[in-house]
Phi, psi and omega in degrees: 000136175224150175253123182240151178215137173233122181071228185267340189255101176290153177227155181256124177256127183240150175232073188288345183264001184295132174259128184247150177225127174268138185310315186303278187204028179231148176219145176213162177235137177289159177302147186278327183285122184295331179292316178295318179301309181298317180300316180294313182296314183291339177264006177084011179266156175288139181273021182292140176243330185214142177211156177205156174267135181263132174276167177299323179295318178298318179295321180296312182295321177293322178299316179295309183300319181283320183292329176301331183275358180265166179290337178280333180080190181261140179298139178304324180297329178290333185251012186298334180277000183241040184307314181294318181293317179296323177296316179298315181294326176292319179295326179279354180079025180262333179233151172223157179269132177223115188056239179249028182236162170253129184238140176291138173280177177303315178296321179294326179295329178292337181242027187306316181297316181292321179293311181299323182301326181296327183272001182257000000 
């Protein structure tokens, strides 16, 4: 939340849909309704609407799914238990090896959700 002003009328900018993650093991989402979000923030309350504790397995699967979508790709060590699948995706032209990582090809990016789902 930021308070911005131009001229005489300040305005309040809110980002109620942001999902935040703290490194250790918690994740939460702020309330979605901007009125509720503003009311909570302005009254000094936390704008959290949903929260959960992340297990190591949840963190691992999210790390794979998100890293596949980056230009660096997913570390080979993260996908070592999926040797046959990575070979198939490479044969189909969906994944390529770059340094010690697997990176989605242009064709793979079009099917990113389906490719990532196999590794989860």
